[in-house]
C-alpha positions in Angstrom: 0.2 0.2 0.1 1.6 3.3 -0.8 0.5 6.5 1.1 1.1 9.9 -0.9 2.1 12.9 1.5 1.3 16.7 0.4 4.6 16.9 -1.3 3.6 13.9 -3.2 6.6 11.8 -1.8 5.2 8.6 -1.8 6.0 6.0 1.3 5.4 2.3 1.8 3.5 2.1 5.3 2.7 -1.9 4.5 1.6 -1.9 8.2 -1.7 0.6 7.7 -4.4 -1.1 8.6 -7.4 -0.9 6.6 -11.3 -0.7 8.5 -14.0 -1.0 5.9 -15.7 1.1 8.2 -15.4 2.8 11.9 -18.3 2.9 13.8 -19.7 3.1 17.3 -19.4 -0.5 18.2 -15.9 -1.6 19.4 -13.3 -2.8 16.1 -10.6 -5.1 17.4 -7.1 -4.1 16.0 -3.6 -5.4 16.3 -0.9 -3.0 17.4 2.0 -2.4 15.1 5.5 -4.6 16.0 7.7 -2.4 14.5 8.6 1.2 14.0 7.9 1.7 10.8 5.9 5.1 9.9 7.6 7.9 8.9 8.5 10.8 10.7 5.8 13.5 9.4 3.1 10.7 10.3 4.1 10.2 13.7 5.4 13.9 14.7 5.0 13.4 18.8 4.1 9.7 18.3 6.6 7.3 19.6 6.7 3.4 19.5 7.5 1.1 22.4 8.7 -2.1 22.2 7.9 -4.4 25.0 8.9 -7.4 23.2 7.9 -8.8 19.6 4.1 -10.0 20.3 3.8 -8.3 23.4 0.4 -7.0 23.2 1.6 -3.4 24.7 4.4 -2.9 21.9 3.1 -0.2 19.7 2.9 3.5 19.5 1.8 5.9 21.8 1.5 10.2 22.5 1.5 11.7 25.5 -1.3 14.3 26.0 -1.1 17.5 27.9 -1.8 15.7 31.1 1.2 13.7 30.9 -1.7 10.8 30.0 0.2 8.0 28.1 -2.3 7.0 25.1 -1.8 3.7 23.2 -2.7 4.9 19.6 -2.8 3.5 16.2 -2.5 4.8 12.4 -5.4 3.4 10.3 -7.4 3.8 7.3 -11.0 3.8 8.2 -14.2 5.2 5.7 -11.3 6.3 2.8 -9.3 8.4 5.3 -6.4 8.1 7.5 -5.9 8.9 10.9 -5.1 7.9 14.7 -7.0 6.4 16.9 -6.8 5.8 20.8 -7.0 2.2 21.7 -8.4 0.9 24.9 -7.7 -3.1 26.4 -10.9 -5.0 26.5 -11.2 -8.6 26.6 -7.7 -9.1 26.2 -7.3 -7.2 22.9 -7.4 -4.1 21.8 -10.1 -2.3 20.4 -11.1 0.9 18.7 -14.6 3.1 17.6 -15.7 5.8 16.0 -15.1 7.8 19.5 -11.3 6.8 19.3 -10.5 9.4 16.5 -7.8 11.5 17.3 -8.5 14.9 16.3 -5.3 15.9 14.0 -3.0 18.7 15.7 0.5 19.5 16.2 1.2 16.3 18.6 -0.1 13.9 16.0 -0.6 14.9 12.1 -1.1 13.1 8.8 
């Protein structure tokens, strides 16, 4: 899968997850196991490795109130965005309410 940045530079982001639609119902997602996103997508998101296969390995962002939030970069509804993740029933989930508005902390 190839994404085009505003400067028309192509990036190969094979790990971008395609979710057909993101609705209010929770959707199970799997976290990235390697730091594979370009800097212009990550901005202030950072990757933490807890070991390959560990469910806590993945991208995070810190909020202004110093919260450590697990996040994932996804494609849904024909749009790319970051979503906040929640740990439920031994898996990571997200839904439409987890969409993070693009800001100076996270971009795309």
